[in-house]
C-alpha positions as CSV (number, residue, x, y, z in Angstrom):
1,M,-28.2,6.4,-12.3
2,S,-25.3,8.5,-11.1
3,T,-25.9,12.4,-11.1
4,S,-22.5,13.5,-10.1
5,P,-20.5,15.1,-13.1
6,V,-17.0,13.4,-13.6
7,S,-14.4,15.7,-11.9
8,G,-12.4,17.6,-14.1
9,R,-14.8,18.3,-16.9
10,Y,-13.8,17.4,-20.6
11,H,-12.8,20.7,-22.3
12,H,-10.5,19.8,-25.2
13,G,-8.6,16.8,-26.3
14,D,-9.4,13.2,-26.5
15,L,-13.3,13.0,-26.2
16,R,-13.3,9.5,-27.2
17,R,-11.1,8.5,-24.4
18,A,-12.9,10.6,-21.9
19,L,-16.2,9.0,-22.9
20,L,-14.8,5.6,-22.7
21,E,-13.3,6.1,-19.3
22,A,-16.4,7.4,-17.7
23,A,-18.5,4.9,-19.8
24,M,-16.5,2.1,-17.9
25,D,-17.1,3.7,-14.8
26,M,-20.7,4.0,-15.3
27,L,-20.9,0.2,-16.3
28,E,-19.1,-1.1,-13.2
29,A,-21.5,1.2,-11.1
30,E,-24.9,0.8,-13.1
31,G,-24.4,-2.3,-15.2
32,A,-25.0,-2.2,-19.2
33,A,-28.7,-1.3,-18.5
34,G,-27.8,2.0,-16.7
35,L,-25.4,3.2,-19.4
36,G,-26.8,6.0,-21.8
37,L,-25.2,8.4,-24.3
38,R,-27.1,11.4,-23.0
39,E,-25.9,10.8,-19.4
40,L,-22.5,9.8,-20.5
41,A,-22.4,13.3,-22.3
42,R,-23.6,15.2,-19.1
43,L,-21.2,13.3,-16.9
44,V,-18.3,14.1,-19.3
45,G,-19.5,17.9,-19.4
46,V,-20.3,17.9,-23.2
47,S,-23.4,18.4,-25.5
48,A,-26.0,15.5,-25.7
49,A,-24.8,15.0,-29.4
50,A,-21.1,14.9,-28.9
51,P,-21.0,11.2,-28.3
52,Y,-22.5,10.3,-31.3
53,R,-19.7,11.5,-33.1
54,H,-17.6,8.5,-31.7
55,F,-20.5,6.2,-31.1
56,D,-23.7,6.0,-33.5
57,S,-25.7,3.9,-30.6
58,K,-25.5,2.6,-27.2
59,T,-24.9,-0.9,-28.8
60,S,-21.7,0.7,-30.5
61,L,-20.5,2.0,-27.0
62,L,-21.2,-1.4,-25.6
63,E,-19.3,-3.0,-28.2
64,T,-16.2,-0.6,-27.8
65,L,-16.3,-1.4,-24.0
66,A,-16.5,-5.0,-24.4
67,I,-13.5,-5.1,-27.1
68,T,-11.6,-2.9,-24.3
69,G,-12.7,-5.6,-21.8
70,Y,-11.3,-8.4,-23.9
71,Q,-8.0,-6.8,-24.4
72,R,-7.5,-6.2,-20.8
73,F,-8.6,-9.8,-20.2
74,S,-6.1,-11.1,-22.6
75,T,-3.3,-9.1,-21.2
76,M,-4.0,-10.4,-17.8
77,M,-4.1,-14.0,-19.0
78,G,-0.9,-13.5,-21.0
79,E,0.8,-12.2,-17.9
80,A,-0.4,-15.1,-15.9
81,E,0.9,-17.3,-18.6
82,R,4.2,-15.5,-18.8
83,D,5.0,-15.3,-14.9
84,S,3.9,-19.1,-14.3
85,P,6.3,-22.1,-14.6
86,P,5.0,-24.4,-17.5
87,E,3.5,-26.9,-15.1
88,R,1.2,-24.0,-13.7
89,R,0.3,-22.2,-16.5
90,I,-3.1,-23.2,-17.1
91,A,-3.8,-23.1,-13.4
92,M,-2.5,-19.8,-13.1
93,M,-4.4,-18.4,-16.3
94,G,-7.7,-19.9,-14.9
95,Q,-7.2,-18.1,-11.5
96,A,-6.6,-15.1,-13.8
97,Y,-9.8,-15.5,-15.6
98,V,-12.0,-15.7,-12.3
99,N,-10.1,-12.7,-10.6
100,F,-11.0,-10.7,-13.8
101,A,-14.4,-11.6,-13.7
102,L,-14.4,-10.9,-9.9
103,A,-12.8,-7.5,-10.2
104,N,-14.8,-6.4,-13.2
105,P,-18.4,-7.9,-12.8
106,N,-20.3,-5.8,-15.1
107,L,-17.7,-5.7,-17.7
108,F,-17.3,-9.5,-17.6
109,R,-21.0,-9.9,-17.9
110,L,-21.2,-7.6,-20.8
111,M,-18.2,-9.3,-22.7
112,F,-20.1,-12.3,-22.7
113,S,-23.3,-11.1,-23.1
114,P,-25.7,-12.7,-25.9
115,E,-26.9,-9.1,-26.5
116,L,-23.8,-8.4,-28.2
117,K,-23.8,-10.7,-31.5
118,R,-20.0,-11.5,-32.1
119,D,-21.0,-12.7,-35.7
120,N,-22.1,-9.0,-36.7
121,R,-19.3,-7.3,-35.1
122,P,-15.7,-8.0,-36.6
123,G,-13.9,-6.1,-34.0
124,L,-15.6,-7.7,-31.1
125,R,-15.2,-11.4,-32.5
126,M,-11.3,-10.3,-33.3
127,A,-11.0,-9.4,-29.6
128,A,-12.9,-12.5,-28.0
129,D,-11.1,-14.9,-30.3
130,A,-7.8,-13.3,-29.1
131,A,-8.6,-14.0,-25.7
132,F,-9.6,-17.8,-26.4
133,D,-6.4,-18.0,-28.4
134,T,-4.2,-17.3,-25.2
135,L,-5.9,-20.2,-23.5
136,R,-5.8,-22.3,-26.7
137,A,-2.0,-21.7,-27.0
138,V,-1.3,-23.1,-23.6
139,T,-3.6,-26.1,-24.1
140,A,-2.0,-26.9,-27.4
141,A,1.2,-27.7,-25.2
142,L,-0.6,-30.5,-23.6
143,P,0.7,-34.0,-24.3
144,E,-2.2,-35.4,-25.8
145,G,-5.7,-35.5,-27.0
146,D,-7.9,-32.9,-28.8
147,K,-6.5,-29.5,-28.1
148,R,-9.7,-27.6,-28.9
149,I,-11.7,-29.7,-26.7
150,A,-8.8,-29.5,-24.0
151,A,-9.3,-25.3,-24.3
152,L,-13.1,-25.7,-24.2
153,K,-12.9,-28.0,-21.1
154,A,-10.5,-25.3,-19.6
155,W,-12.8,-22.4,-20.6
156,A,-15.7,-24.1,-19.4
157,Q,-14.2,-24.8,-16.1
158,V,-13.0,-21.2,-15.3
159,H,-16.1,-19.7,-16.9
160,G,-18.5,-21.8,-15.0
161,L,-16.5,-20.9,-11.6
162,A,-16.4,-17.1,-12.4
163,V,-20.2,-17.1,-13.0
164,L,-21.0,-18.9,-10.0
165,L,-19.1,-16.7,-7.7
166,L,-20.6,-13.6,-9.6
167,D,-24.1,-14.9,-9.1
168,G,-23.4,-15.7,-5.2
169,Q,-24.2,-19.4,-6.1
170,I,-21.1,-20.3,-4.0
171,A,-21.5,-19.3,-0.4
172,R,-18.3,-17.9,1.0
173,R,-17.5,-19.2,4.4
174,D,-16.3,-16.7,7.0
175,G,-12.5,-16.0,7.0
176,E,-12.3,-18.0,3.6
177,D,-9.4,-17.2,1.7
178,I,-11.1,-16.7,-1.8
179,E,-8.1,-16.9,-3.7
180,A,-7.2,-20.1,-2.0
181,M,-10.5,-21.7,-2.9
182,I,-10.3,-20.5,-6.4
183,A,-6.8,-22.2,-6.8
184,A,-8.1,-25.5,-5.3
185,V,-11.0,-25.7,-7.5
186,L,-9.1,-25.1,-10.5
187,A,-6.0,-27.3,-9.5
188,D,-5.8,-31.1,-10.1
189,K,-3.2,-33.4,-8.9
190,T,-0.6,-31.9,-11.6
191,G,-1.3,-28.4,-11.1
192,S,-3.3,-27.7,-14.3
193,L,-7.0,-27.4,-14.6
194,G,-9.1,-30.6,-13.7
195,A,-10.1,-32.5,-16.9
């Protein structure tokens, strides 16, 4: 674990935000297993008990981080949808999905971790559903077929590609443009996710 305190130790103000920012940094550096409330308190420069005023457990902190991740994720996918021509929306959202995973590997893994049971956590369920709804809204515009199945197919494709890349299961060739490879994998002849 990291032993250097966060620069500009916390003094007064928004402790919850300071804790979440430091926790997000710890998560990306150490993974969920390396995240602890005592270490977090030390990094922020508060008493070991202070984080417990905002998070009753490590699981509560992880849930909040995952919700934040889903919110960022939804924003990124929404921007990809808005900034793309209609015929490219699904493919561009797929690229945004994979790019989010590659830019935030430990957060992405946390968001989809089976350790955080969404059924018991309404805030997490709502955030996850909102992210899926961005994809569902775009697949609803497809001309035919079961819209839910279309959304699930798109999700399975982009999630699978993201996980394969994160786990190093897809070898990267020297000089390979990862963005071009992701676009090629996700695009079919019509510019939408392959069916």
